[in-house]
N, C-alpha and C positions, 0 to 999 in steps of 0.2 A: 619796407618794414621801418617803423619808427618807435623808438624807445622814449620813456619819459626823459625829459632834458635836464631838469634840475637847474643849477646855476651855470650859465653859459660863459665859458672861459675863452673860447675861440669858435668862430662860426664861419663856415664856408670859405675857408682859406684854399687858394688854388694849390693842389698837391705838389706842383713842381717847384713851388717856392717854400715849401715846409721843410725845415731841417729837423728830421726825426730824432737824430742822436741828441741834439740840443733839448728837444722837448722831453725825451725820455729821462735825460739828466735832470732836467728842471722839475720834473714831477716829484723827484726825491728831495729837492731843495727849495720847494715853494716857501715864500716868506710867511704865508698864513697857514702853514701846515702842508704835509705831503698830500698829494692828490688822491682822493678816493673818487672814483667815477669811471669815465670811459672816453676813449677816442673813437669817433665815428668817421670812417673813410668811405666816402660815397663815390663809387665808380659808375661809369655809364651803364654797366651790366648788373651790379648788385652792390650791397653794402657789406663792409667788414668792420668788426669791432675789436678793439683792444681795451680790456678792463684792468683797472688799477685798484690797489688797496694800499693806502699810506705810502704812495709813490712807487710802489713796486708792481709790475705787470704780473697778473695772476691768472689770466685767461684771455682767450680770443675766440672770435665766432666769425663765420660766413653765413650770410642771410639771404633769404628769399622774401617773397611777399608774406608768406604764412608761417615761416619758422626760421630758426637759426640753429646752427650746428657747431659745437665746439671744434676749434682748429688750433693747430700748434701756434704759440705766440710768435716764434721766430719766423714762421711762414708768412704771417700777416705783415710783420714788420719789414721783411725783406721785400715783399711785393710792393708795399707802399713807397719804400726808398727808391724803387726803380720805375715807379709809375709816372706817366706824363699827362694823364687825364684824370680828373676827379677833384673832389674837395674834402677838406678835413675839418671836423669840428671836435671840440674838447668840452666835456660837461662834468661838473662835480655834482655827485649825488650822495645820499647818506647811505651808511652801511646796511640798514634793512633792505632798501631798494636793490643794492648791489647784490646782496645775498639772494634775493628772490630771482633776479635775472639769471645768475648763475646756476641756481637750483633747477630752472626749467631745462637746462642742458644736461644735468646730471642726475636728477631724481625722477623716479617713476611717479606719474600723476595718479591720484585716486580716481579721477575721472578726466577725460580729455576731450576737448573740442566739441562740447555739447552746444547745440543751438539754444540760445536763451529762451526762445519762445517755447521750447519743449521741456523746460524745467519749471517746477513749482519752487520758486526761489524762497518764498516764505517758509515752506515746510523744510527745505534744505538748510536754511539758517537755524532754524529750531533744532534740528538734528545735530548740526555742528556745535551749537551752544551746549547741548547735553554731553557731547563728547569732549568738551573743553578744547576745541580745535585751535591750534596754534600756528597753522600753516598760512597759505594765501590763495587768492584766485588770480589767474591770468585771464585777461579780457582782450579779445582780438577782434578788430573790425576794420576792414579795408586796409590791411597792413599796419594798422596802428595798435600798439600794445599799451595796455594799462594793468596796474597791479592793485590788488586789495589785500591789505594786510589784516590778520586776526590776532587778537590778544584775548586770552581767557574765554575762548569760544565765541567771541563777538567781533564783528568788523570794527577795526580800530582806525585805519587811514587808507586813503585812496591816492594813487599816483597816476593821474591821467596823463595822456601822451604829450599834450602841448600846454599843460597848465601846472601850477604848483601843487605840491602835496597839500592834502587837507584831511582834517578829521572827519569820520563818517561813522554812523550808526546803522543798525539794522534797518530802520524805517527809511533813512535816506537812501541807503543801497538799493532797497526794494524799489523805491520810486524811480531811481536812476535807471535801473535795469529794465523796468517795465517800458520806458521810453525808447529803448534800443531794440532795433530788429537787425537781423542778419549779423548778430554778434556771436562769437564763439566764446565759450567759457571752459576753463580747465581748473582743476583743484589740485593743490599740492600740500602734502602733509608735513614735510619737513624741509629744512633749509640746509643746503650743503655747506660744509667747512673746508671741503677739499679745494685745493688751488694748484695750478700748474706751476712748475719750477721756473725761476728766472732763468732765461737763456745764459745769463752770465755764469751761472753755476756749472752748466755744461761746458762752457769755455774754460773754466778753471780746471776741471778734471782733464780735459783733453790737453791742456798746456802742461799740467803736471805729469801725465803719462808720457807725453813727447819728451819732457825734460828727463824722465826716468830712462827711456830707452836710449836717448842720446848719451846720457852719462855711462850707462853700462857698455854701449858700443864703443866708447872711447878706451874702455879697458879690455874688452874680450873680442871687439869687432862686431860689425853689424850682422854678419851671417850667423854667428852664434845667438845673437840677441833675437834674430828673427825666428830661429828654430825653437826658442822658448816662449817668446811673446805671442806669436800666432797660435800655438796650441793652447796657451793660457786664455786667450780670447774665446777660442772655440769651447773650452771647457766651462767658462764663466757664462756664456750665452745660453747654456742649457738650463741654467738656474735663474736667469734674469731676462724677462721680456724687454726691458728697457734696452739692453745691449744689442738687441736684434736690429736696431736702427742705426748701428755703427758698422764700419768696415775698416780694414787695415790693408793698405797696399804693400807691395814688395819692398818699398823704401820705408816702411814702418809709419807712414803718414796716416793718421786717424781721420776718417771722414764720417759724416752722418747726415741723414735726412731729418728735417724738422719732425718732432714727435710730441705727444701729450703724455706727461708723467709728472708725478709729485717730486718734491725735492728729496724726500726720504727714499723713494724707489730709485732715483738716480744715484744717490749717495751709496745706497746698498749695493747697486750694480757695480759701480766703479770700485768699491772697497773689495768686492769679490774678485774683480779682474786684477787689481793691484796684488792682492794676496796670492792669486793663482800664479801670477808672474813672478813675485819674489820668491815663492816656494821653488818654482822651476829653476830660477837662476841661481838659487842657493846650492843646488846640487853641483853647479859649476865652480862657484866662488867661495862657498862656505861663509864664514863669518864676515868676510870682506864685503858680502851683499849688504849687510846692515850699515857698514861704513858709507858705502855709495849712496844708499837711500838716505841716510841721515844728512849727508852733505847736500843732496839734491833737494831735499824737502824744506830746506831753511827758508827759501823764498815763498814757500807756499803755506807754511805751518799755521799762520794765524787764520788765513782764509779757510784752510781745511778744518781747523778746530771749530770755527764759527759754523761751518756746514755740518758739523756732527760726524765727520769722516772717521775719526779714530774711535768712535763708539761702535763702528761696525768693521773695522779693519784690525788685522793682526799687528799692524804697524804700531799700535798703541804700546807694544812692548819696548818701543824705542825711547818712551818717556820723553817725547818731544815737546 
C-alpha cells in the first residue's frame, strides 16, 4: 500500500539506525513549523504508519495491499524501536489530505470499493453537485491510494500516489477515471476530527496515580492502600471502557496494553478512578486525605490543568 507522499523529509532510512525518540521530539520543534504528515515504516511483511498533526502523533495504522486499519500509536512506536529490519520515511502533507486519510479509518463510506468500470462517473458527479457534496473519493489501484477532494459539490483537488497535489475539475476527473481500469473507488461524506491521545498523556496519569498511592502508603501502609485502591479501580472500570486496558498488581504497579482512545475519554476515565480512590481513602483518613493529595499533586498540577483533568474530577475542590 502506498499513500500520497507530499514533501519528502526522510526516505528509506534503515530502521536500525533511526532514533525514534529524537524524531518524535523533533516533530514538535521543527524550525519551519511542527510536522503535519506521517511516518511510513516499511517492514518486510507489511507497512505501518504514524500520523502527526502539528508535531503531535494523532493516529497510527497497520496496512495491507488493499486496506489500512487504525492501531494504537504506542504499539506502532514500540514495534519500530525494537525492529531490526525495515525502512523509515517521513512525509509532510497538508491538513486536508491528512484528514481524508484518517477519515477512511473512522468514517463509514457512502459507497465502497466499486469498480470504476461499473460506475457512470458523469452521472455520479452531477448528483453530488446537486447535493453540494463536501466529502472525498478514495481511489485504489494495485496497492496505490489516491484522494479526490470536493468543495461545493465539485471536484477541487486530487492527491495522486507519487505525484504532487493538483487542481482538478469534473471534466478532468472524468477523463482521468475513464483511462483507469481495475481501479476501486469509495466515497466518503464527512471528515473526522477525532484523534488518538498522545501516549505521553497516559504516562502522565499513570505517574500521577503511582505518586498518589506511594504518598498514601507512606502514611497508612501499602496494605490499607491496596484495600482501597483496587476496589476503586474495579468500580471505575464499570463506567469507563478506557480503563479496561489497565491492570493493577499486588504491589500497586499500574500496567496497560496499548489502546485507542481520545484524550477526553482517557482524562474522564482517570478522573473517575482518582475520585473513586480519594473517596474510599477519605473514610480512613478524613480531611488529611486532601492534605496528602494537595502535596502530591504539586509536581503534576500544570500538566493536569492543561489536560483538562480538573474539569472532570472532584479534586477541583482543592483549588490547585
